C-alpha positions as CSV (number, residue, x, y, z in Angstrom):
1,X,-31.6,-26.4,-39.6
2,X,-34.8,-25.2,-37.5
3,X,-35.0,-21.3,-36.2
4,X,-37.3,-19.5,-34.5
5,X,-37.1,-15.8,-36.2
6,X,-38.1,-13.4,-33.4
7,X,-39.8,-10.2,-33.8
8,X,-37.5,-7.8,-34.3
9,X,-36.7,-9.3,-37.3
10,X,-38.9,-8.9,-40.4
11,X,-41.2,-11.9,-40.7
12,X,-39.6,-12.2,-44.3
13,X,-36.8,-14.1,-42.6
14,X,-38.7,-17.4,-41.7
15,X,-39.8,-17.4,-45.6
16,X,-36.6,-17.4,-46.9
17,X,-35.0,-20.1,-45.0
18,X,-38.0,-22.2,-45.5
19,X,-37.0,-21.1,-49.6
20,X,-33.8,-22.8,-49.1
21,X,-35.0,-25.9,-47.3
22,X,-34.8,-25.2,-43.6
23,X,-37.3,-25.3,-41.0
24,X,-38.1,-21.8,-40.1
25,X,-41.3,-20.3,-38.2
26,X,-41.3,-16.4,-36.3
27,X,-42.7,-15.7,-32.9
28,X,-45.6,-14.7,-35.0
29,X,-46.4,-17.9,-36.8
30,X,-46.5,-19.5,-32.8
31,X,-48.7,-16.5,-31.0
32,X,-45.1,-15.4,-28.8
33,X,-45.1,-12.4,-29.3
34,X,-44.3,-10.1,-26.8
35,X,-44.1,-13.3,-24.8
36,X,-40.6,-12.7,-22.0
37,X,-37.3,-13.5,-23.1
38,X,-37.2,-16.7,-20.8
39,X,-40.1,-18.1,-22.3
40,X,-39.1,-17.5,-26.0
41,X,-35.7,-18.9,-25.2
42,X,-37.5,-21.7,-23.2
43,X,-39.5,-22.7,-26.3
44,X,-36.5,-23.1,-28.4
45,X,-34.9,-25.8,-26.3
46,X,-37.6,-27.5,-26.5
47,X,-38.5,-26.9,-29.6
48,X,-35.3,-27.3,-31.1
49,X,-34.9,-24.6,-32.7
50,X,-31.4,-22.4,-33.7
51,X,-33.3,-18.1,-32.1
52,X,-32.9,-15.5,-34.9
53,X,-32.7,-11.5,-33.3
54,X,-31.1,-8.9,-32.7
55,X,-32.3,-8.9,-29.0
56,X,-29.2,-8.7,-27.1
57,X,-30.6,-9.0,-23.6
58,X,-30.1,-12.8,-25.4
59,X,-25.7,-11.9,-25.9
60,X,-25.9,-12.2,-21.9
61,X,-24.2,-15.0,-21.0
62,X,-25.0,-15.2,-17.6
63,X,-28.9,-15.0,-18.4
64,X,-28.3,-17.6,-21.1
65,X,-25.2,-20.1,-20.6
66,X,-23.7,-21.9,-23.9
67,X,-24.3,-25.0,-23.5
68,X,-27.9,-24.8,-22.9
């Protein structure tokens, strides 16, 4: 599975996932730290990657509908 690790999680999370056979990158790896949520969401959809985050703004289904 493909994951993107948000900046509010340790970058080591990506390392643990890679060791388990997953394709994982952090927002730091791609120069996305400090970007607005919409940009992070757009990049995740484009790549496609599941975003691992503690940012509750992504839980707002009005801004980020589940089908997207």
